[in-house]
C-alpha positions in Angstrom: 103.1 119.7 97.7 100.0 121.9 97.8 98.2 122.2 101.1 94.4 121.1 100.8 91.8 121.0 103.1 89.5 117.7 103.5 86.6 120.3 101.5 89.1 120.7 98.8 90.3 117.0 98.5 86.7 115.9 98.6 85.9 117.9 95.1 89.4 116.4 93.6 88.0 112.8 94.3 84.4 114.0 93.0 86.0 115.0 89.9 88.0 111.8 89.4 84.5 109.8 89.6 84.6 108.9 93.3 81.2 109.1 94.9 80.3 109.9 98.6 78.7 107.0 100.2 78.2 107.8 103.5 79.0 110.3 106.5 80.0 109.1 109.7 80.5 112.6 112.1 83.0 114.5 110.3 84.4 112.0 108.3 82.9 111.7 104.4 83.5 107.7 103.0 84.4 108.2 99.8 83.9 104.9 97.2 84.2 104.0 93.5 82.8 101.5 91.1 84.8 98.7 90.2 87.4 99.6 92.9 87.5 97.7 96.3 89.1 100.4 98.1 87.0 102.9 100.6 88.7 106.7 101.5 87.6 108.3 104.8 88.2 111.8 104.0 88.4 114.3 107.6 86.3 117.3 107.0 87.3 119.9 109.7 86.0 122.8 108.5 89.4 124.6 106.3 91.7 123.1 108.7 94.7 121.7 106.2 94.8 118.0 105.9 98.6 116.9 107.0 100.9 116.1 104.2 101.4 112.7 105.3 97.4 111.8 105.2 96.9 113.8 102.2 100.2 111.8 100.0 98.7 108.3 101.7 95.0 109.2 100.4 96.3 110.3 97.0 98.2 107.1 96.2 95.1 105.5 97.1 92.9 107.2 94.9 95.1 107.3 91.8 95.8 111.2 91.9 98.8 112.7 91.2 100.1 116.1 92.3 99.3 117.5 88.7 95.2 116.5 89.7 95.3 119.1 92.5 
């Protein structure tokens, strides 16, 4: 699996229709119209996200590995 930082994953979410709702500290909260899920993306500079967290957020966001 490709390693991504929080900033890079946020850009992928925005390309797939997710929009930034608010920012709480270092976490950006994303939502999508018609979906009752909120994704909290940790933005810690260019530090890569852990593989398990990235995989879980991809599953919730409906994003496949090919979309990265």
